[in-house]
C-alpha positions as CSV (number, residue, x, y, z in Angstrom):
1,M,14.1,16.5,9.4
2,N,11.4,13.9,9.0
3,K,10.8,12.5,5.6
4,K,7.2,11.4,4.8
5,I,6.7,8.1,3.0
6,T,3.4,7.7,1.2
7,I,1.9,4.2,0.8
8,I,-1.4,3.6,-1.1
9,E,-3.4,0.4,-0.8
10,I,-5.8,-0.2,-3.6
11,S,-8.3,-2.7,-2.4
12,S,-11.5,-4.4,-3.4
13,P,-14.6,-4.8,-1.1
14,G,-14.7,-8.1,0.7
15,C,-11.0,-9.0,-0.3
16,H,-9.4,-11.1,2.4
17,H,-5.8,-10.2,1.3
18,C,-6.8,-6.5,1.3
19,E,-7.9,-6.8,5.0
20,K,-4.7,-8.5,5.9
21,A,-2.6,-5.9,4.1
22,K,-4.5,-3.1,5.9
23,E,-3.7,-4.8,9.3
24,I,0.0,-4.9,8.3
25,L,-0.1,-1.2,7.2
26,E,-1.8,-0.1,10.4
27,E,1.0,-1.9,12.4
28,I,3.7,-0.3,10.3
29,K,2.2,3.2,10.9
30,Q,2.6,2.6,14.6
31,E,6.3,1.6,14.1
32,F,7.1,4.3,11.6
33,P,5.4,7.6,12.3
34,E,6.8,9.0,9.0
35,V,4.6,6.6,7.0
36,E,1.3,8.0,5.7
37,V,-1.2,5.4,4.3
38,R,-4.1,6.1,2.0
39,Y,-6.7,3.5,1.2
40,V,-8.3,3.6,-2.2
41,D,-11.3,1.5,-3.3
42,I,-10.5,-0.2,-6.6
43,L,-14.0,0.6,-7.8
44,S,-13.6,4.4,-7.3
45,K,-12.5,6.6,-10.2
46,E,-9.1,7.1,-8.5
47,G,-8.8,3.3,-8.0
48,Q,-9.5,2.6,-11.6
49,N,-6.9,5.2,-12.7
50,L,-4.3,3.7,-10.4
51,V,-5.1,0.1,-11.6
52,Q,-4.5,1.2,-15.2
53,R,-1.4,3.3,-14.5
54,Y,0.3,0.6,-12.6
55,E,-1.2,-2.4,-14.5
56,I,-2.4,-4.0,-11.2
57,M,-3.9,-7.4,-11.9
58,S,-5.0,-8.4,-8.4
59,S,-5.7,-6.7,-5.1
60,P,-4.5,-5.4,-3.0
61,G,-2.1,-3.2,-5.0
62,I,0.5,-1.5,-2.8
63,I,2.2,1.6,-4.1
64,V,5.1,3.0,-2.1
65,E,6.3,6.5,-3.0
66,G,4.8,6.3,-6.5
67,E,6.2,2.9,-7.3
68,L,4.3,-0.4,-7.4
69,F,5.5,-2.5,-4.5
70,S,3.3,-5.6,-4.5
71,V,0.0,-7.0,-5.7
72,G,-2.2,-9.8,-4.4
73,G,-0.7,-9.7,-0.9
74,L,1.8,-7.9,1.3
75,D,5.0,-9.2,3.0
76,K,5.5,-7.1,6.2
77,N,9.2,-7.7,6.4
78,Q,9.8,-6.7,2.8
79,L,7.8,-3.6,3.3
80,I,9.8,-2.7,6.4
81,E,13.0,-3.2,4.5
82,K,11.7,-0.9,1.8
83,I,10.7,1.8,4.3
84,R,14.1,1.7,6.0
85,S,15.8,2.0,2.6
86,L,13.8,5.2,2.0
87,L,14.5,6.8,5.3
């Protein structure tokens, strides 16, 4: 039985940290096929709703399974630990 883990990255255009986070998320998708990643533009209506709901103050905002995981950057090892704890 495969559990799906949803990760959302809320990013702003031209954001260096957002690009780095996206690279990490793409690597993690290769390692963990049960991970689904959605990328949301902070300027979109959905992005604005997520920013308000999770009180995200800097990008990228990373949401794992409906819970705010990190803002302003992404630590790959911490994210892998989190994914393992959910599997």
